[in-house]
N, C-alpha and C positions, 0 to 999 in steps of 0.2 A: 507420592506426593498427593494433592486435595484436586479432585475433579470437581469442588465444588459447583464452580461457577458452569460447568457443562450439564451437571445433573439437576437443576432448581428443583424445587420440592412446588408441589401442582400450587399456582396462585403465588409464587414467591417472582417480585422484579429482581431483575440486573442491570444494573447501573455503572457507571464509570466510577463514581464512591463504591462503590463493593468490589470492584477492581482492585483500587487502593489499596483498601482493605486485605483486602487477599495476600498482595504483596507484603505486606507490615508484618507478612508470618513469616516471611524469609528473609534471611541476612543477607546484605548487600542486592536488594535489588530494589530498594524505595529509600530516597532521603527528602528532606525537605530544610529550607533557609529560610530563615527572615531577615536576613541581608537586605536591605531597598535595591532593585534592578530597575535600569532603564530599556523597557523592552525594545527601544532602538538599540539596536545590535548587541547590546551589555549580555543579554539574556542568553542569544545562540552565544555569545562570546566565550562564557562561560561554559555551557554544556558542550561545548566543542571539545573540552576538553573531561568535561566530568563521565560522559558516554554515548558520544554521536558515531563514533564508528565509522562504519560505511566506506564509501568515498570523500568522506573532508579531509582535507585536505590535513597533511601532518602534523605536528603529532598528534594523535586522536585517540580513544580505546573506547570498547563497550563497559560499560559501567549502569548505575542503575536510574530506576526513574525518578525524576527532579520535580519537587512544588516549588515554588517562590513563594513565600505568603504576604510579600509585599509589595508592591506594583509601584513604582514611583508616577503620579496623577491618577494611580487607579484605586481609591483604597477598599474598594468593597469586591476587587478581582483577587483569585491567584491564578498563576500559573503554571499546566502541569505540561514537559516536554520528556520524550526519549519511554514514553510508556511502554512501544511496540520496539523500542532498538536494542531488541534482545532475542535471540532465538528462543532462548532459552525461558526467557520472560512470555511471551509468546504460547509455549506450550504452556506452562504454568495456569496462566489464565484461561484457556481453551480445556486443559484436563488431561494433557495425552502427555508422552514423551514427545521430546523437538522431533525424534525422526521419525514420528509417525503422523507430522501435520499434516505435511500433503493426502495421506489418507483417510485421514479425519475430514478434511474440509471436499475433496473428492465424495465422500459415503454424505455428505452434509447435501450436496449440490440435489444428489439422486435423493433425499429426504427433505426434501424443502419445508417449511409452511409456511402459509401466506402471510404476512401481518396483519394486523387487527386495529382499529379506530375504538378509543375510548374516548368516557366522557371527557369534555374540559376540567371541570372538576376531582379528576383523579392524574391529571399532568403537572408533575413536579415543574416542566419546562414554564410553564406559565404563572409560577408563584409570582412573577414581577413581570407590570408590561409597561414597555415604552414606545406610544404612538409615534411616527414621523409628523403627525398634526399637531405634536404636543409644540410648547415653545420652549425654544433653547435645544433641541433634541440632535443629534450632533454623535454619530456613530464613532469617531477619529478619537470624541472624548469619552465614551460613554464605554467601548469595549477595548482593551489591552492588546491590538493586534500586534504580533511583533516585527521587525524587521531584523531579517537573518545578516545580513552585513550592512556596512556604511554603505554600499553605492546601490542597495533597493532600489529599484520604481518606488517604492515608497511599502506600509504596512501590509504584511500580507495574512488571512487567512488560511492557515494551510491544510488541516485537518477537518475540515467543515463537510458532510455529508450534504452534499445535494440533492434534493429530490425536488423532479416534476413527474404530471402526467403526461401523456402524449394527446396534444387536443384533438386529436383525433377517433383513438381509440380507448382512450381514459386509463390506459397500461401506463404504469411508472415503474420510474428505475432512479437508482442511487449511483452515483458515483465525487471522486474526489474531485476537483479545478483547484486551480490558481486565481484564488481573488484577489484583487488588491483595492483596497480600499483608495478611490478618488474625489469625495468628499465626501460632506456633513450627513447626504443620503446617498451616494451613489458606490458602486462595487461594480468595477470592471471582473470578465470574467473569461478566461481563456481555451478555447478549447485544440484541442490537437483533433486534426481532420478525424472524421468517423466515428466520433461517440454518441452516444444515444443521445444523452441530453439538448446536442446537439443538433440532432435531427426532428426532436418535440420544437426545440426554440428556431429550428427553420420553417417549418410546419406553420406554425403561430404566427411568424414572419411575413408567410405569403396571406395569411390571410388577416396581415395587416391587425393584428391581434401581440398585444402583450402576453406573456406566458411565467405563470403564477408560480412561486418559490420557494422550497425553505431551505437557508444552512444550517442544521444541526450542528451544534461543538461540542465533545465532552460525553462522548457516548459509551454505552458496552463496548469493550471492544473487539466482539465476535462481529460487530455490525462494520466497523471500522475494516477487519480484513474481510467479511462478505461482500463489501461493496467493491471492490478490487477482483472481480471474476469481469473474464469479457470473452466478445466473443471467441469462437462458438460454444465454446463453455456457457455462457447467459447471453441468448439472442437477441435481437430487439425485443421487447414486449416482457421481457424476463427480468423478473422484481428481487435483485439482490438481497433484501431487506428479507427473501424468503428464506437463504441460505444462512443466515445471524441465526433464523428460526430453527434449522434444521439442527445449527450446532449444537442451540441452548435447550433444544424439545420443547420449544412453545415461541409462541407467535409472539415478534413485535412489535411491542404496543402504541400505536400513533396520534396522530389528537388533531382537529383542523384547524387551522391558523387564525390567528385572531383578527388581522386584515386581508389577509388573502386567500383565493378558493385554490388553497393547499394543501397536504399534509405535513407534519414536523412528528418527530422522534419524540414521544412523551417525557423519555425521562431524560433526556439532553438535561448539561447545565444551561445549552445557551442555543436559540434560535436568532435566527434572522430575518425576515419575513420579507417578501419581496416581488420584483417583476421584470423578467429579461422584455428590454422595449425594445419595439421593431425597431429596424431603420435606425439606428443611434448608438455609433460607435464614437469612443474615445482611443487617443494613445496611450497605452500602458503608461507608459514613462512621462508623462504629459509634466509634470512637480518635478522634473530633476535632467529631462531629456540625457541622460547617461547612457542611454543605449541598450541598457539591461533590465532584468527584468529582477529575477530573484536568485540564490543557487539552485540546480536541478541535482532528479541523480544521479545525470554520468559525472558530477563531482565539478561541472564547470556552471558559470552564472548562464544562464537563459538569456535571448534576445530578447528586450523588448518589442512587443506586436506594434504596429503602426495602428492599428486600427482592433478594439474588441469590443464583442458587447454589453453590454450595461445593464448591472440589476439597479432597478429605484428600489432604495429601502421603502418598507412601511411599517416595519413594528419591529421592537427587540424584544424577545421574549428570555428570561433567566431564572432558576434556582434562586433563593436565598446565599448567600454566600459562594457565590460561584466560581468555575473552576475554568479557564480559557484552559482547551489545549490546543496544544504547535508543537510543530517540529520541524527539524532542521533539513534542509530540503537533500541534500544527499548523505544523509545517515543513514545507519543500518534500519531507522525505524520508516523510511520510507522505500529501502529496499526490504524489509521483511514483509508491508504490506502489499507490493508488488509482487516478490518472487514466492512467497508457500503459495497462493493461489493460482500462482506459473505452473508452480510443480502439477500441484492436484488437476489442473485442466491438462498438462502431458500426459500425467498418469493414467488420468481418465480415455483418455484417447488413445494411448497406446494398448491401456488394459481391453478395449473391448476390440483393437484391432489384432493384436498379438498377443494373446492371453498367455501370463505366464513369463514371458523373457523379461522386460523390464521391472526390477523388483522393489527400487526404487530413484525419484527424483531430486536433485539440488541444485538452485539455481540461487547462487553464493553471491554476497554482497560484493565483492569486485567487480563482477558480473552487471553490477545493477541491480539487479531482479528482476532485470525485463531482457538482456542481451544475449545470454549464456546459463545454459542446461547444462547439469551432469547426470548421464544415465547409467546408470546400472544394468548393468545385462549379467543375465541368467542363460549360457548358453546351454542346452539340457541334451545337447549331441549334433553330426555333422550336418540334419534339416536346420539347425536354427544359425549354421553361417553361413554373412552376409543380410540375414533380418535384423541384425543392429542396425547397419544402414537406414533399413526401411522404417523401424524404430525412431532415427535421427530426422528421416522426412516428415515422418506422422507430428511430432513433436514442433517444428515450425507451421506446418497446419492448425495445432494444435492454438498455438501464441504467436500473432503474423510477427509483432515486433521482433523475436527473439531472431540474436545475430548469429551466435558460435554455438553447437553442441558438443558436447567434449563424448566420447562414448567409453567407461569403464566394464572392467570382468566385476564378477561376484565379491572378488576379493581385496576388491578397493574400497577406501570408506568414502561414496561421495559428499560424503561434510566437513571432512579433511582438505583442501585445498594441498597440502605439501602429498599426500597419497595420491590426490590424483594428476600431480607435476612429476611424482616418481614414475606413475604408470606412464605418460606422457614422454617419459625420458627413457623405459626399456621397454616397453613394449607397441612407442609407434615411429615408422617409417615417413616421412615428411612427402612422400614422392609416391610415394602408393597409400597412404592412411589419410591424405588430405583428400578432400574433396567439394569442389568451389559452387556454389548458386551465383555466379550474378547477377544486375541488373533486377533485385527483388525491393519492392516497397519494402519496409524498415521504421524507424522511429525518426522525427525529424529533429531531435535533442543531441543525436547523438553529431557533434565535428564533422569530423570525419566522414561523414555520410555528403560528399562535396564536391564537386567537380574540382573545385581547388585542390582538392587533396588527393586523389587520382585520377587520370583521362578517361577512366574505363568507367567512371560514375556520371550517367548524363543530365540527373538534375538532383538535386535539393531533400536528401531522406531518402536517398537508393543507395541497395547495399550493396555489398559481396558478402554472399553468408556463406558457411562456412562449418564442417565437419570433420572433427579429429578422431579418427578412431584407433581409440588406445586398448583397444583388446585385442586379444590373442587370439590367431586366426586357431579353428578346434583340432588340425591335424597337430599343433604345436603347443595345445595345452600341457604338455609332460614335461615339457622342457623351461613350461615359467611357474614353476611351483616356489611360493613362498617358505623362509626358510621356518620351520616347525617348533617351539618351545614349548617344554614342560609345564603341566598346568599345575599350577601350585596353589596355596591361601599364603596368599600374603598378608594375611593379619596375625600368621608364628610370630611373623618378624615385625610385624611394624604394628601392633594394635592399634585397629580403628580404622585402621587404614581402607579407602572405598576403591573396591576395584572398579574397572569400567566394563 
């Protein structure tokens, strides 16, 4: 397995194109097509069958990343989708076994390397510059932002690395947000309450000022994964680009914008520069009035927001022959982006409090990467009985949007949901092994978290969290031994067979 990208040579730079070149070395990891595609729903409609996976409506599957070389109406652009829609592919891009991704990310947080600013002449993202003051400037015709479905509120940028600075402290933050194209130079930006960039925006707005911001699209996948860490692992003021630096053992390179006082990722394919305007809101679905925004990670289309902040675009810069990267909201790409950093955060917090108790963590795709975690518990003696539930409580503390925690023993594969369900079937009794925690704030995009669904819920976004303890009590361990088989060399019987 190659670890080329995670261990770059000194002075080397890695970007989206290097990631694609790496994937081309493997069978079934990358495909491209020259068949013209419409970015309005058709592109996502194709990839839904090719490799979306996740919580996408069936039929779907896990498949290769895909590049569309010809996008109708945008002859100079290609579109990439599904780069991170496979855990195996993420592991290859980061240079570790897929079972060790959480450990790699946890270590990168503790060995973070701050980003650096480079001169503009070295910034590939500024090879071509379009200023909003140019005659005919229109992001709707300049950039092929896709719509996921025919009922979307409009074209969306779904994998833009949004980067801005705290107007009071100068500290930076990078996150991914729902960005809807609203006009020739306007993009709406949806914030789930509590996001750090929204705190920066609020500070600027209270001072009556716009917040300069850049949106970098098509970057090193280490940046995309690192950007998805959340508090308490990355508190307000922690620049998640430093995690990508830790992953690559080399600082992420930034460049000063050409039209706004903000920094962008220097080797991005595309950068949108703009300002979040104070006291200016638009209806997210102002052009469709459908009440719907776009498909989100739980598998449902998110409700259009009545009033969302607006970025006034000042410039668009890009590389020659640029690649616009996108994802399908409920796909494995989204759940991997959310889930793998969550695994790292849980593992880190539990290890600090209860060393050696949790062997691994998995936030599987059916759990959306945010709502469900499976913890592999290593009970070492009677003193560990009960600590598995303490580990679950710590998991909720590590990631506030977590809804369900499953606890399994060390002989259960947390990455195999069939094995997890087997444990729940044979090592769990609902009346004694279900622990509920009602009335806790979670994530507003879960449609079941609403008073209309359950009278126990006081307000939308409140949920009943639950722990499912599927571990065997220590004093009964001897009664729950899995059947042991003879170790054999299968290659004697099937030459070339790859044993797990």
